[in-house]
N, C-alpha and C positions, 0 to 999 in steps of 0.2 A: 617637536616632530622628528621622526626618523626617516631615512631613505633607504629603500631596499634596492640592492643591486639587481640588474636585470637577469632573467634566467640563463643558465649556463647552457652551452650546446650539448654537453655529454649529460646522459641522464643519470649515470652512476656517480653518486657522491659519498664516499665513505670516509669517515673521519678517524676510525680506530686504529691507527698504525702507531701513535704516540711513542713513548719510551718504556713500554710495558715490560713487566718481569719475565713473561714467557718468551718474548723475542730475545731478551738479553740472555736468559737462560739457554735458548736454542743457539744463539751465536757462539756460546762457549763450547758447545758440543761439536761445532764444525772444526774440521782440521785447519789449523792456522798455517795456510800456504799463500802468504801475501804475494800478489804480482807486482813487480817493480814497475812504479808508475812510468818511467821513462820507456819501458818496453811495450807498453800499451799503445795501440793504434789511435790516431785522432778519431773522434766519433764521426767526423765528416766524411771519412773514407767508407763508412758503413753504408751500404746500399739501401738499408731500411731508413737510416737517417736522412739520406739524399731524398728518398721518396717523401719522407715526412716534410722536409723543407719545401719541396715542391707543392705539397698540400697547403701548407701554410701560406704559401705565396697565392695559390689559386683561390682559397676559400676566404682568406683574411687580408689580402693585400700585404704581406710581409716582404721585405726585401730579401730575395733568395742569396744575394751574395753577402749580406750583412748576417743572415742566419748561418751560412757556411763558415764564415770567419768566427762566429761565436762557437760552433761545434768544433772548429779547428782547435780551440783552447780546451776541450773537454776530452777526458779519457775515462774509460768505466772504472768505477770504484770497487775494487774486490771485497771490501768490507761490506758494502751494500748488497752485493750478490749473496755473500755468505749468509747475512742475516735474514734475507728474504727468500732462501732457499727453503723447500718443504721440510717441515719439522720431522725429526726422526721418530719412528714409531715407539722407541723406547722413552720417549720424553713424557714422564708421568705427570699428570696435573696435580698441583697442591694448592688447594684453596686457602689453607690457613698461612702458607708463606705469602701467597699474592695479597691476601687480606691485610697481613701485618705491614706489607710494603706500603700500602696506601691509607690504611686507617690506623693512625698512630698518633701520638701526642702532637708531634711537630706539625703535621699537616692540619691536625684540629685547631691547634693554637693559631696557626697562621691563616686558617680559614676564618676564624672569628675575628682577627685582626683586618683581613680583606672585606669582610662583611661589614665591619664597623666604618672602615675607610670609605666604602662606596654604598653605605646603607640607602641613601636617597635613590641612587640609580638602580640599585637591586629591587627597591620597593616599587619603583616606576616599571621595571621590567616584569615584576610579578602581576601588576595591574594590567599592563599592555598585553602580555602573553599568557597569563594564567598559570605560569609555571612557579613552583615554590622557590624562594630564594636559596634554600639549602642545597637544591639540586643544581642550580647554576653555579653556585660557589663550589660545590663538590666536584663537578666536572671539570671546572678550571684547575681545581686542586690536584686531582688526578692527573690531568693532562700534562700540566707544566709547573706544578706547585706555585700557582698564583703568579705565573710569568717568570719564575726564577731559572727555568730550565726549558728553553724553547727549541733546543736542538743545535748542533754545531755543524751539520752537513749542509753542503751547498744544495739548495732546492733544486736548482736546474740539472746538476750533475746526478743527483739521486734519482730524479724521475726519469732522466734519460738513460742511466744505468739500468734500472729495472726494466724501463720500457723496451730497450733495444738489446740488453744483455742477460736479462733475468730469466729464471727458470719457469716463472708462471705469471699469469695475468698481464702479459705484455699490453695487450689492447687497452686494458683499463689505464695503465701507467703512460702509455702514449697519449691517451685521451687527456689525461691529467697534465701531461707536458703541454699539450695544446692549450689547455685552460690557463695553465701558468703564464705562457707567453702573452695571452690576451690580457690576463690580470696585471701582469707587469707593464703592459702598454697602457693600460687604463689608468694605473695608479703609479706611473713612473717609479717602478721598483728597480733597484739596481740588480740586474741578473748576476752580476760578478760576486756580489757580497751577501745577498739575501740568504740567510740560514734557516734550517728546519730540521725536522726528524729525518731519520734514514730513509723514509718512505715519502718525504716531500710535504708532510704536514707543516703548517706554518703558524706562528704566532702564539698568543696567550691560550687560545682555546684549541690549538692545533687543528685548524681547518685545512682540508685538501683544497687545491685551488678551485675546483668546481664548486665545492661547498661555499667558499668565500664568495665567489661571483653569484652563487643563487641565493644564499641566506645570509650574507654578511649585511650589517645595517650600520649606518652612520647614527649611532645612538647618542654620541656627545654633541651632534649638530654642527660640527665644524666644516662640513661639506665634503668629507671624504672618509672612506672606510680604512681604517688602520688597526688591524687586529695584533699588530706587533707592539705598538707604543700606546694603545689606547685601551686600558682596562674596561672603560665604559663601553666602547664598541664591542669589546669581547662579551660583556655581560648581555647586552642586547642582542648580539648575534646567536649566542647560545640559546637564549630564550626563543628567538624567532625560529631557529632550527627546530627545537623541541615542539613548539606550537605547530609548525608546518608539518611535522610528522605525525600529528594527531594527539598531542597531549590532552588528557581529559582534566580539566580543572576540578580540584576537590576530591579526586579519587586516589586511593593509595596504589603504590606500585606493585607491591607484593603483600602476600599473606603468609606468615610462618605455618608450617604444616608438619605433622608427623606422618610419614608414609608407612603403609602396610609392610610388614616383614613376613615373607620376602616380597619385594616389589613385583606386583603383576606385570607380566611380559608385555601387555598392551601400553604400559607407560614407560618402557625402557627407551623408546626413541619418540619423542614428542617434539613436533615443529616449534620454533621459537615463537612464532606468532601464536597468541592465545586463540584457541578454537574449541576446546572442550568445555562445556559448562560447569560451574562449580559443583553443581547437583551430581555430575558424572564422577567427580573426584570423591564426593561424599559417599556415594554408593559403593564405591571400589574400596572404601575403608580408610581413606585420608582423614585424619583428625585436624581440624581448624575451626577457628571462630570468625564469622563474618557477618555484617548486617547487610551484605549486598545481594541482589536478587540471584535466586538459584541459576537463572540462565546466563549469568555473567561469564563471558568466555575467559578461560585461564589456560596457562601452559605450565608444565611442571619444570621448575628450575632445580637441578641437582648439582651440587659441587662436592668434589671428593678430595680427600687428603689421605695420603698413605697412613695405613694403620689407625685410621680414625673413622667414626661413623659419617656416612654421607649426609650433609646438610640439604634440607628440602625447603622450598618455598613455592607458593603458587603465584606465577607472574601474570599480572593483569596488563591492560593496555599500556599504561604508563611504563611498565617494565620494558614491554616490546619497544616503545618509543626511545628509551635509553639505549637499547641495542642497536638502533638506527645510527646512533653516534659511534658505537663500537660494538661489533658483533658478538663479543665474548660475554658469557654469562657471568664470569668472575668480575669482569670490569664494571657490568651494570649493578651487580650487588655490592661492589666496593663504593660506588658512587651513592647508592642508596644509603649504605651504612655510615659512610663518612658524612654525608648531608645530615643525617639524624644526630650523629655525634656532634657536629659543629653547632647545629641549632640547640641542642641541650646545653652545651658548654656556653654559648652566647646567652642564652636565656638565664643561666646561672649567674653570669656576671651582670646581667641587667637588673636582676631581682636582688642581688646582694645589697644589703644595707650599708650606706655611706659610713665611712669610719668617723667616729665623733672627733671633732677638733679638740686638741688638747686644752684643758683648762688653764686659765692664767693663774 
């Protein structure tokens, strides 16, 4: 049996800040004007931080003096501020480049190895949560390449930097900082050494703190949830996250389609949540094959590459569920396509005939 961590206080739980290509490209476009660390003020001198400390004492019984000392040793990280700044308008999406970053021979091969190593746990997760093994494996592969790249930023510093010095979503990251301090207290995490992504996502599946508190599971049964050191807990937690967000067992995530040319203006801006029935797309001239009911809701997924034709799919409920892990359409499609490639490669190795033993 597994144990689900109690619900988090914050309702917003986003996982998709990982180590993605778009953020990396955006960071390279920003002017490189590093601020000398010694010249940065201690975070504890920031009135917002002082107010946050008071709130943690009042709401959760934290020692205000201890938290003040903790933030005495923290200064805003200019790298994090640059990466998280709003993307420049001229940054052109490139689906082909994004796809090749995550769906390649190395990640496919390592995905097969990961699946083979944890095949019993993945099979148990499939049965428990109804999520295909290839989707669980692919998410872990895209996020951290199966635990090889979990981030090198201080989680505490990253969350505090964005929450108190960033240009956007300060409330969200202050809430995540609150959840992180609670998580650290519950799990005896070392605040000084715990590393993660530039946005504070942690562990093999890159969960934000609120997500770990809400959807993390002790899938290996050792009495604690450890998403940094336990691939089995990571497998169960990803499965639980997807199930909790409405994964439909046995339904495909997307349907390939050929869009009418030119694309009708009514389909140029479609909500990410499936809302239009398949019949509507068919009547508008979209060509696709499906054995689903005509009233099955779908959304139009369109991914562009400079100087290439736009790629289109019809996204169903399970596509939408993957976007709850990361809101990027390119991310969701990379997970889907990496998962399919891993399953195909693994099936090929499992069905390959054993080599004959050499004759004596």
